[in-house]
C-alpha positions as CSV (number, residue, x, y, z in Angstrom):
1,M,-42.2,-12.9,2.5
2,D,-41.7,-11.4,6.2
3,I,-41.4,-7.5,5.4
4,A,-41.1,-7.0,9.1
5,L,-37.6,-8.5,8.9
6,L,-36.3,-6.9,6.2
7,Q,-37.1,-3.3,7.9
8,Q,-35.5,-4.3,11.0
9,R,-32.9,-5.5,9.2
10,L,-32.5,-2.0,7.3
11,G,-33.3,-0.2,10.6
12,H,-36.2,1.8,9.1
13,T,-39.8,1.1,9.5
14,F,-41.9,2.5,6.5
15,K,-45.2,4.5,6.7
16,S,-45.7,3.4,3.4
17,T,-45.4,-0.5,2.6
18,A,-46.4,0.4,-1.1
19,L,-42.9,2.0,-1.5
20,L,-41.3,-0.8,0.6
21,Q,-43.2,-3.6,-2.1
22,Q,-42.3,-1.1,-5.3
23,A,-38.3,-1.1,-4.2
24,L,-38.4,-4.7,-4.0
25,T,-40.3,-5.2,-7.8
26,H,-38.1,-6.3,-10.9
27,R,-39.0,-4.8,-13.9
28,S,-39.8,-8.5,-15.3
29,H,-42.4,-8.7,-12.6
30,S,-44.8,-6.0,-13.3
31,S,-45.0,-2.5,-14.7
32,L,-44.3,-0.8,-11.5
33,H,-41.2,-1.5,-10.6
34,N,-38.2,-0.3,-9.2
35,E,-36.0,1.5,-11.7
36,R,-37.0,5.2,-10.9
37,L,-36.7,4.6,-7.2
38,E,-33.2,2.9,-8.0
39,F,-32.3,6.1,-9.9
40,L,-32.8,8.7,-6.8
41,G,-31.3,5.7,-4.3
42,D,-28.1,6.1,-6.2
43,S,-28.1,10.0,-5.9
44,V,-29.0,9.5,-2.2
45,L,-26.2,6.9,-1.4
46,N,-23.6,9.0,-3.1
47,C,-24.1,12.0,-1.1
48,V,-24.4,10.2,2.2
49,V,-21.1,8.2,1.4
50,A,-19.2,11.7,-0.2
51,A,-20.1,13.4,3.5
52,L,-19.0,10.4,5.4
53,L,-15.4,10.2,3.4
54,F,-15.2,14.2,4.2
55,E,-15.5,13.6,7.8
56,K,-13.0,10.7,8.1
57,F,-10.7,11.3,5.9
58,N,-9.9,15.1,6.5
59,K,-5.8,15.3,4.8
60,I,-7.0,13.3,1.5
61,D,-7.3,15.4,-1.2
62,E,-10.4,15.2,-3.9
63,G,-9.1,12.9,-6.5
64,D,-8.3,10.6,-3.9
65,L,-12.0,11.0,-2.5
66,S,-13.8,10.5,-5.7
67,R,-11.7,7.2,-6.3
68,L,-12.7,5.9,-2.7
69,R,-16.6,6.9,-3.0
70,A,-16.3,5.2,-6.6
71,N,-15.2,2.0,-5.3
72,L,-17.6,1.9,-2.4
73,V,-20.7,2.5,-4.2
74,K,-19.8,0.4,-7.0
75,Q,-22.1,-2.9,-7.9
76,Q,-20.0,-5.2,-6.0
77,S,-19.8,-3.4,-3.1
78,L,-23.5,-2.9,-2.8
79,Y,-23.9,-6.5,-3.8
80,E,-21.9,-7.6,-0.5
81,I,-24.4,-5.5,1.7
82,A,-27.3,-6.8,0.2
83,Q,-26.0,-10.5,0.9
84,R,-25.6,-9.6,4.5
85,L,-29.3,-8.5,4.3
86,E,-30.0,-11.6,2.7
87,L,-32.3,-9.3,0.3
88,S,-32.3,-12.0,-2.1
89,Q,-35.4,-13.6,-0.2
90,F,-37.3,-10.4,-0.5
91,L,-37.2,-9.8,-3.9
92,R,-40.0,-9.9,-6.5
93,L,-38.8,-11.5,-9.6
94,G,-40.7,-12.6,-12.9
95,E,-41.2,-16.0,-13.3
96,G,-38.3,-16.0,-16.1
97,E,-36.2,-14.2,-13.9
98,L,-36.6,-16.9,-11.0
99,K,-35.9,-19.7,-13.1
100,S,-32.6,-18.0,-14.4
101,G,-31.6,-17.5,-10.8
102,G,-32.0,-13.8,-10.8
103,F,-32.4,-13.8,-7.3
104,R,-28.4,-14.7,-7.4
105,R,-27.7,-12.2,-9.6
106,P,-25.2,-8.9,-8.6
107,S,-26.6,-6.4,-10.7
108,I,-30.5,-7.0,-9.7
109,L,-29.5,-7.1,-5.9
110,A,-27.2,-4.1,-6.3
111,D,-30.0,-2.3,-8.0
112,T,-32.8,-3.4,-5.2
113,L,-30.5,-1.7,-2.3
114,E,-30.7,1.5,-4.2
115,A,-34.1,1.5,-4.8
116,L,-34.7,0.8,-0.9
117,F,-32.7,4.0,-0.2
118,G,-34.5,5.8,-2.8
119,A,-37.7,4.5,-0.9
120,I,-36.6,5.5,2.1
121,Y,-36.1,9.3,1.0
122,L,-39.4,9.4,0.0
123,D,-40.9,7.6,3.1
124,S,-39.1,9.5,5.2
125,G,-36.7,12.2,4.3
126,F,-33.0,12.7,3.7
127,D,-31.9,12.1,7.3
128,A,-34.0,8.8,7.6
129,A,-31.9,7.6,4.6
130,R,-28.7,9.2,5.9
131,D,-28.7,7.0,9.0
132,V,-29.6,3.8,7.5
133,I,-26.9,4.3,5.0
134,R,-24.4,5.4,7.9
135,A,-25.2,2.1,9.6
136,M,-24.3,0.5,6.6
137,Y,-21.1,2.0,5.9
138,V,-19.3,2.9,8.9
139,P,-18.2,-0.7,9.9
140,I,-16.8,-0.7,6.4
141,L,-14.8,2.3,6.7
142,Q,-13.3,1.1,9.5
143,T,-11.3,-1.2,7.4
144,V,-11.0,0.7,4.6
145,D,-7.2,1.6,3.6
146,P,-7.4,5.2,1.5
147,K,-4.1,4.7,0.1
148,T,-4.9,1.2,-1.6
149,L,-9.0,0.7,-2.0
150,G,-10.0,1.3,-5.4
151,K,-6.3,0.7,-7.1
152,D,-5.8,-2.1,-9.3
153,A,-2.9,-4.7,-9.0
154,K,-0.6,-2.9,-11.5
155,T,-0.8,0.2,-9.9
156,L,-0.4,-1.0,-6.3
157,L,3.1,-2.9,-7.6
158,Q,4.3,0.1,-9.6
159,E,3.8,2.2,-6.7
160,F,5.3,-0.1,-4.1
161,L,8.6,-1.0,-6.5
162,Q,8.7,3.2,-6.8
163,G,8.8,3.4,-3.0
164,K,11.6,0.4,-2.6
165,K,13.3,2.4,-5.7
166,I,13.3,-1.0,-7.6
167,P,13.0,-0.7,-11.4
168,L,9.2,-1.5,-12.9
169,P,8.3,-4.5,-13.8
170,Q,7.6,-6.0,-17.3
171,Y,4.9,-7.8,-18.9
172,N,5.1,-10.2,-22.3
173,V,2.5,-12.1,-23.6
174,V,3.5,-15.7,-23.6
175,A,0.5,-17.5,-25.2
176,T,-3.3,-17.2,-26.1
177,H,-5.4,-19.9,-25.9
178,G,-9.2,-20.6,-27.6
179,A,-11.2,-19.3,-30.4
180,A,-10.7,-16.0,-31.6
181,H,-14.3,-14.7,-30.1
182,N,-13.2,-16.5,-26.6
183,Q,-9.6,-16.1,-26.1
184,E,-7.3,-16.4,-23.0
185,F,-4.2,-15.0,-22.7
186,E,-1.2,-16.1,-20.6
187,I,0.8,-13.0,-19.1
188,E,4.7,-13.0,-17.8
189,C,5.5,-10.6,-15.2
190,L,8.9,-10.0,-14.4
191,V,10.7,-7.9,-11.9
192,P,14.5,-8.5,-12.9
193,K,16.0,-6.9,-10.1
194,L,14.5,-9.6,-7.4
195,D,14.8,-12.6,-10.2
196,I,10.8,-12.4,-10.1
197,Q,9.0,-14.4,-12.4
198,V,4.8,-15.2,-12.6
199,F,2.4,-15.8,-14.9
200,G,-1.3,-14.6,-14.5
201,T,-4.4,-15.3,-17.0
202,G,-7.6,-13.6,-18.2
203,G,-9.8,-13.0,-21.0
204,S,-8.0,-9.9,-22.2
205,R,-4.4,-8.8,-22.0
206,R,-5.4,-6.3,-19.4
207,A,-7.1,-8.8,-17.8
208,G,-4.0,-11.1,-17.2
209,E,-1.6,-8.7,-16.7
210,Q,-3.9,-7.3,-13.7
211,A,-3.8,-11.1,-12.4
212,A,0.0,-11.3,-13.1
213,A,0.5,-8.1,-11.3
214,R,-1.5,-9.4,-8.2
215,L,0.9,-12.4,-7.9
216,A,4.0,-10.4,-8.6
217,L,3.2,-7.8,-5.8
218,E,3.0,-10.8,-3.4
219,A,6.4,-12.3,-4.3
220,V,7.9,-9.2,-4.3
221,Q,6.5,-8.3,-0.6
222,L,7.7,-11.6,0.5
223,A,11.0,-11.5,-1.3
224,L,11.8,-8.1,0.5
225,V,10.8,-9.7,4.3
226,K,12.9,-12.6,3.7
227,A,15.9,-10.4,2.1
228,P,18.6,-10.2,4.9
229,T,19.4,-6.4,5.9
230,E,22.9,-5.0,4.9
231,P,25.7,-4.7,8.0
232,K,26.2,-1.4,9.3
233,K,29.2,0.7,8.6
234,T,31.2,0.9,12.0
235,R,34.2,3.0,10.5
236,Q,31.6,5.5,9.1
237,R,30.0,5.6,12.5
238,T,32.9,5.9,14.6
239,A,34.3,8.8,12.2
240,Q,31.2,10.8,13.0
241,L,31.4,10.1,16.8
242,K,34.9,11.1,16.2
243,L,34.0,14.3,14.3
244,A,31.5,15.0,17.6
245,G,34.0,15.0,20.0
246,I,32.2,11.6,21.4
247,A,35.1,9.1,22.5
248,T,35.6,6.3,20.6
249,I,37.4,2.9,21.4
250,Q,40.5,3.2,20.2
251,S,43.4,0.4,19.5
252,E,45.8,-0.9,21.4
253,P,48.8,1.2,22.0
254,P,52.2,0.3,20.6
255,E,54.4,-1.5,23.4
256,P,57.2,0.8,24.7
257,D,60.8,0.4,23.9
258,K,62.0,-2.0,26.3
259,R,65.6,-0.9,25.6
260,P,67.3,0.9,29.0
261,S,67.3,4.8,28.8
262,R,71.0,6.2,29.9
263,P,70.8,8.4,33.0
264,P,70.4,11.9,32.5
265,K,73.4,12.9,34.2
266,V,75.9,10.4,31.9
267,A,74.0,11.8,28.7
268,A,74.7,15.2,29.9
269,A,78.4,14.4,30.8
270,K,78.7,12.7,27.2
271,E,77.7,15.5,25.3
272,Q,80.0,18.0,27.3
273,D,82.9,15.4,26.6
274,E,81.6,15.1,23.0
275,L,82.5,19.1,22.6
276,P,85.7,19.3,23.0
277,L,86.7,16.3,20.7
278,D,84.8,18.5,18.1
279,E,87.1,21.3,18.9
280,D,90.3,19.2,18.9
281,A,89.3,18.2,15.6
282,S,88.4,21.5,14.0
283,Q,92.4,22.2,15.5
284,V,93.9,19.3,13.7
285,A,92.4,20.0,10.6
286,S,93.5,24.0,10.7
287,V,97.2,22.7,11.3
288,S,97.2,20.0,8.5
289,Q,96.1,23.1,6.3
290,S,98.6,25.0,7.1
291,K,101.1,22.6,6.4
292,S,99.9,22.2,3.1
293,A,100.1,25.4,2.6
């Protein structure tokens, strides 16, 4: 076990190698193990990650900050960091844990990493522990999406559908398999408006729903990408331009009347000729009326 190599990967050289040895010792190995250091390191880790999130995401409220922190310091996240450090080759485990593959167990690796943070704090103070943790987490924060990190698949699907004004999905238990103590649930997830139907399985109904929701979210996003866009309403646009006083393309004007128009002088003469006719007609009418009388 090359302790110098581990210290190089951590970016910290211990003044007390005894603290480092204790941080790497599982309770199955000896009575002087790392559980108390793990407790201390957990608090230091939470404090440093909270400060990092506070600095980076200055427009996020307390609830979302807590969600992000919980996701970043959970066992799986610590396990992934421990794997990058290849921490398993430095563990001090009892014989039983070695035989059962304890050096690969996520819980043991995550706990050991927290114990190392506690040991660095005791060895060189809070600033040293903060620097080590920051170096590990700053690259991770570059890829974090604060809107989605820590949210389960059902929540993400629901929020996505609501954002698109699509009715919420429906979940149905299709079948259960296996013995009562080891059942597997098959869950159907429907998004009727998009004609989407997917199935997920899990060791519980909730796990099955999460699996189905994950598949449904992928299917919904793919369906919306492929969906054709609606044509623009040109009539409404034309009306808007007219109201705004902007010239628009008009339809072709009707053809002019091709019948020849009468010269103005002739028309005027006809009007003058028609006037005496009206007078004569009135005189004839009056004469006829007098004779009849």
